[in-house]
C-alpha positions in Angstrom: 27.8 -14.5 -14.9 26.0 -11.2 -15.4 22.2 -10.5 -15.2 22.2 -9.6 -18.8 23.8 -12.9 -19.8 21.3 -15.0 -17.9 18.3 -12.8 -18.5 16.5 -11.0 -15.6 13.4 -13.1 -15.9 15.4 -16.3 -15.4 17.4 -14.8 -12.6 14.3 -13.6 -10.7 12.3 -16.8 -11.4 15.0 -18.9 -9.8 16.0 -16.6 -7.0 12.8 -15.2 -5.6 10.9 -17.5 -3.2 7.3 -17.8 -4.2 5.0 -15.5 -2.4 7.7 -13.3 -0.8 8.8 -10.4 -3.0 5.8 -10.9 -5.4 2.4 -12.5 -4.9 2.4 -16.3 -5.4 0.0 -16.1 -8.3 1.9 -13.5 -10.2 3.8 -14.2 -13.4 7.1 -12.7 -14.5 7.8 -11.4 -18.0 10.1 -9.0 -19.7 8.5 -5.9 -21.2 9.4 -2.6 -22.7 7.7 0.4 -21.1 8.6 4.1 -21.6 11.6 2.9 -23.5 12.8 1.0 -20.5 13.5 -2.8 -20.4 12.0 -4.2 -17.3 10.5 -7.3 -15.7 7.0 -7.1 -14.5 5.2 -9.3 -12.0 1.6 -9.3 -13.1 -1.8 -11.0 -12.7 -4.3 -11.3 -15.5 -8.0 -11.0 -15.0 -8.8 -14.4 -16.5 -12.5 -13.6 -17.1 -11.8 -10.4 -18.9 -9.0 -11.8 -21.0 -11.2 -14.7 -22.0 -14.0 -12.3 -22.9 -11.8 -10.1 -25.0 -10.4 -13.1 -26.9 -13.8 -14.4 -27.6 -15.0 -11.0 -28.8 -11.8 -10.4 -30.9 -11.4 -7.1 -29.0 -8.4 -5.0 -29.7 -6.5 -3.3 -26.8 -7.7 0.0 -25.7 -5.1 2.5 -26.6 -6.9 5.8 -27.3 -7.1 8.2 -24.3 -10.4 9.6 -25.4 -11.9 6.1 -25.5 -10.5 5.2 -22.1 -11.8 8.5 -20.7 -15.3 7.6 -22.0 -15.2 4.1 -20.6 -14.1 5.4 -17.2 -17.2 7.5 -17.0 -19.5 4.6 -17.8 -20.5 2.2 -15.0 -19.7 -1.4 -15.8 -22.7 -3.5 -16.9 -25.2 -0.7 -16.6 -27.0 0.9 -19.6 -26.5 4.6 -20.0 -28.6 6.7 -22.5 -26.5 7.8 -25.4 -28.3 11.2 -25.1 -26.5 11.7 -21.8 -23.1 11.7 -23.4 -21.3 14.8 -24.4 -20.2 15.6 -28.0 -16.6 14.4 -27.4 -17.9 11.3 -25.6 -20.1 10.4 -28.6 -17.2 10.8 -31.0 -15.1 8.6 -28.7 -17.9 6.0 -28.7 -17.6 5.7 -32.5 -13.9 4.8 -32.1 -14.5 2.2 -29.3 -13.3 -1.2 -30.4 -15.6 -4.2 -30.8 -16.3 -5.9 -27.5 -15.6 -2.9 -25.3 -19.3 -1.8 -25.1 -22.8 -3.0 -26.0 -24.6 -0.3 -27.9 -28.2 0.0 -29.0 -29.9 2.9 -30.7 -30.5 4.6 -27.4 -28.1 3.1 -24.8 -24.5 2.1 -24.3 -23.2 -0.4 -21.7 -19.6 -0.8 -20.8 -18.2 -4.3 -20.8 -14.5 -3.7 -20.8 -12.6 -3.7 -17.5 -8.8 -3.5 -16.9 -7.4 -6.8 -18.2 -4.6 -7.2 -15.7 -2.8 -5.9 -12.6 0.9 -5.1 -12.4 2.2 -5.9 -8.9 5.8 -4.9 -9.4 8.2 -3.5 -12.1 11.8 -4.5 -11.7 14.4 -2.6 -13.7 17.8 -4.4 -14.1 21.0 -2.4 -14.5 24.7 -2.5 -13.9 24.5 0.8 -11.9 21.9 1.6 -9.2 21.7 5.3 -10.0 20.7 4.9 -13.7 18.4 1.9 -12.9 16.6 4.0 -10.2 16.0 6.8 -12.6 14.3 4.4 -15.0 12.3 2.7 -12.2 10.9 6.1 -11.2 8.9 6.1 -14.5 6.7 3.4 -13.1 5.9 5.3 -9.9 2.3 6.3 -10.8 1.4 2.7 -11.8 2.9 0.0 -9.6 5.5 -0.9 -7.0 9.1 -0.5 -8.3 12.5 -2.2 -7.7 15.9 -2.4 -9.3 18.1 -5.4 -9.8 21.9 -4.8 -9.7 25.0 -6.8 -9.3 27.5 -6.4 -6.5 29.7 -4.8 -5.6 27.5 -1.7 -5.2 29.3 1.6 -5.6 28.5 3.9 -2.7 26.3 1.3 -1.1 25.2 3.5 1.8 23.9 6.1 -0.7 22.1 3.4 -2.6 20.4 2.2 0.5 19.3 5.6 1.6 18.0 6.6 -1.9 16.1 3.3 -2.3 14.5 3.6 1.1 13.6 7.3 0.6 11.9 6.8 -2.7 10.4 3.4 -1.8 12.2 1.6 -4.7 13.2 -1.9 -3.9 17.0 -2.6 -4.1 17.8 -6.2 -5.1 21.4 -7.3 -5.4 22.6 -10.5 -7.1 25.3 -12.3 -5.2 26.4 -15.3 -7.2 23.1 -17.2 -7.6 21.5 -15.6 -4.6 19.2 -12.6 -4.6 19.7 -10.3 -1.7 16.8 -8.0 -0.9 18.7 -5.0 0.5 15.6 -2.7 0.5 12.1 -4.2 0.0 9.9 -2.3 -2.5 7.3 0.0 -0.9 3.8 -1.4 -1.6 1.9 0.5 -4.2 -1.3 2.3 -3.2 -3.6 3.4 -6.0 -4.9 6.8 -4.9 -7.1 7.4 -7.9 -8.1 5.9 -11.2 -6.7 7.7 -14.2 -6.7 7.3 -18.0 -2.9 7.1 -17.9 -3.1 4.2 -15.4 -5.6 2.3 -17.5 -3.5 2.9 -20.7 -0.4 1.6 -18.9 -2.2 -1.7 -18.2 -3.5 -1.8 -21.8 0.1 -1.3 -23.1 1.3 -4.1 -20.9 -1.6 -6.3 -22.1 -0.4 -6.0 -25.7 2.9 -7.5 -24.6 1.8 -10.0 -22.0 -1.5 -11.4 -23.3 
């Protein structure tokens, strides 16, 4: 039975021991990102998600708004007069619940709503799956899920190890971790990184 027939979320949920490949508190769900069908292991910020729901806050999708929010300290009032012209224009487009604004100050409330621990791209061939997994490189750890027999297995192992992409092979009902995914290290905070999480939030919340 193929991965596609069973569904990758079902395969991974039943085959991955809790707390090994992904953190024990992570959830698995299928998403579409960058035009790629993948399964992400993620953890919601329960406080932030509850706050957003209570405020009726829409996801943050505009890069200019995210850029503004990244420049504001969380929970600290900043004089509106200190903002640049583009920042003031972005402030007008900020969705309800993202900031508290008075006549003279603005205070950021919004934080990133979740964390993606791992993106797993299923595929019949390891080469095409690995190309798709590379799209997640700036944002989280990556892995691919393929079925045996692997063509050019030695090449697959070398490529996966070199690029830090986990290589998972399905053997019957057993998941074989041929190459573990390299842990993700966030080197800097970017608008693109926050937007990725917001895009995931629209599908996962």
